[in-house]
C-alpha positions in Angstrom: 2.2 -5.3 -18.8 -0.5 -3.7 -16.3 -1.6 -4.8 -13.0 -5.2 -4.7 -11.8 -6.2 -5.5 -8.2 -9.7 -7.4 -7.7 -11.4 -5.7 -4.9 -14.5 -6.8 -2.9 -17.4 -4.7 -2.2 -15.9 -3.5 1.1 -12.9 -2.3 -1.0 -10.5 -5.0 0.3 -7.8 -6.3 -2.3 -8.8 -9.9 -2.9 -6.0 -10.7 -5.8 -3.6 -8.8 -8.1 -3.4 -10.0 -11.8 -1.2 -9.0 -14.3 -3.0 -7.8 -17.9 -1.3 -7.9 -21.4 -1.1 -4.1 -22.7 -3.1 -5.4 -25.9 -5.9 -6.3 -23.5 -6.5 -2.8 -22.6 -6.3 -1.0 -26.0 -9.3 1.3 -27.1 -10.2 2.2 -30.5 -7.3 4.7 -30.8 -4.9 2.0 -29.6 -4.5 3.8 -26.4 -4.2 1.9 -23.2 -7.4 2.5 -21.1 -8.3 1.3 -17.9 -11.9 0.8 -18.7 -11.1 -1.7 -21.3 -8.7 -3.7 -19.0 -11.9 -3.8 -16.6 -14.1 -5.0 -19.2 -11.6 -7.6 -20.3 -11.1 -9.0 -16.8 -14.8 -9.1 -16.0 -15.5 -11.2 -19.2 -12.4 -13.4 -18.5 -12.7 -13.9 -14.4 -16.4 -13.4 -13.8 -15.8 -10.4 -11.6 -17.5 -7.1 -12.2 -15.4 -4.7 -14.2 -16.0 -2.0 -11.4 -14.3 -3.9 -8.7 -11.0 -4.3 -10.9 -8.6 -1.3 -10.3 -5.5 -0.6 -12.0 -2.4 -0.1 -9.6 1.3 0.4 -10.5 4.1 -1.8 -9.7 6.1 1.0 -9.5 4.5 3.0 -7.1 5.4 2.7 -3.2 4.8 5.3 -0.7 3.3 7.7 -3.2 6.5 7.8 -4.7 7.5 6.2 -8.2 10.7 4.1 -8.2 11.4 5.5 -11.8 10.7 9.0 -10.8 7.9 9.1 -13.0 4.0 10.4 -11.7 3.1 8.2 -8.8 -0.3 6.3 -9.4 -2.8 5.3 -6.7 -0.4 5.7 -3.6 0.8 2.2 -3.5 1.1 -1.0 -5.4 -1.8 -3.0 -4.3 -1.4 -6.3 -2.4 -3.7 -8.8 -0.9 -5.7 -7.2 2.1 -4.9 -3.7 1.2 -7.9 -1.3 1.2 -9.0 0.9 -1.8 -9.6 4.3 -0.8 -12.1 5.4 -3.5 -12.3 8.8 -2.5 -8.6 9.6 -2.5 -8.0 7.0 -5.3 -5.3 5.2 -3.2 -4.3 1.9 -2.0 -3.2 1.6 1.6 -1.9 -1.2 3.8 -4.5 -2.3 6.6 -4.6 0.1 9.1 -2.2 -0.9 11.8 -3.9 0.7 14.7 -7.3 2.3 15.2 -5.9 5.5 16.4 -3.6 5.7 13.3 -4.6 8.0 10.5 -4.1 8.0 6.9 -1.2 10.3 5.3 -2.4 11.0 1.6 1.1 12.6 0.8 2.8 9.2 1.7 0.1 6.9 1.1 0.9 5.5 4.6 -0.5 5.6 8.2 0.8 7.9 10.7 0.6 7.3 14.4 -0.9 10.0 16.7 2.5 10.4 18.3 5.8 10.8 16.2 8.0 7.5 17.0 11.1 8.6 18.9 14.7 8.0 17.5 16.9 5.6 19.3 19.7 7.4 21.1 23.1 7.1 19.7 24.3 4.7 22.7 21.2 2.6 21.7 22.1 2.6 18.0 25.6 1.6 18.6 24.5 -1.3 21.0 22.2 -2.7 17.9 25.1 -2.4 15.6 27.4 -4.4 17.6 24.4 -6.9 18.5 24.7 -6.5 22.1 21.4 -5.2 22.1 18.0 -4.9 19.7 16.6 -1.8 20.6 13.2 -0.8 19.0 10.1 1.1 19.7 6.7 -0.4 19.2 3.4 1.3 19.3 0.9 0.4 22.5 -2.5 1.2 21.3 -3.9 0.8 25.0 -1.4 3.6 26.2 -1.4 5.6 23.1 2.5 5.4 23.2 5.6 4.1 22.0 7.3 1.7 24.3 11.1 1.1 24.0 11.9 -2.7 24.0 15.2 -4.6 23.8 14.2 -7.7 21.5 17.3 -9.8 23.0 16.0 -9.4 26.6 
């Protein structure tokens, strides 16, 4: 079973469909993305070049079965297709965050701090719920207690 993302002209994922492998076979009986794209165009009235194959087993540019990762992430609605790097990315969380091509994720301009061991203990004991949230205006991580 193959998976294909239907993308807009702006490269936003609109839908993800499955396709039987038999509908991707070329004359040599080899699964080929372009054959799948042609099939989807004929049966879904959407241009072939706007159907991009995606791997259900690829997340964060890692293949969950230790095979070769394919296109960064399994596509989902609202993800963005980066044609230059041939990867799917989740929507950019903040304007200051940049693409990490190694992990197919977004990196903040400043690394997220770790909670102290005391804060972790308080979270584990459920007396507090400490976490860091990004503040785009101040370009800084802010420590918050969600229980307060």
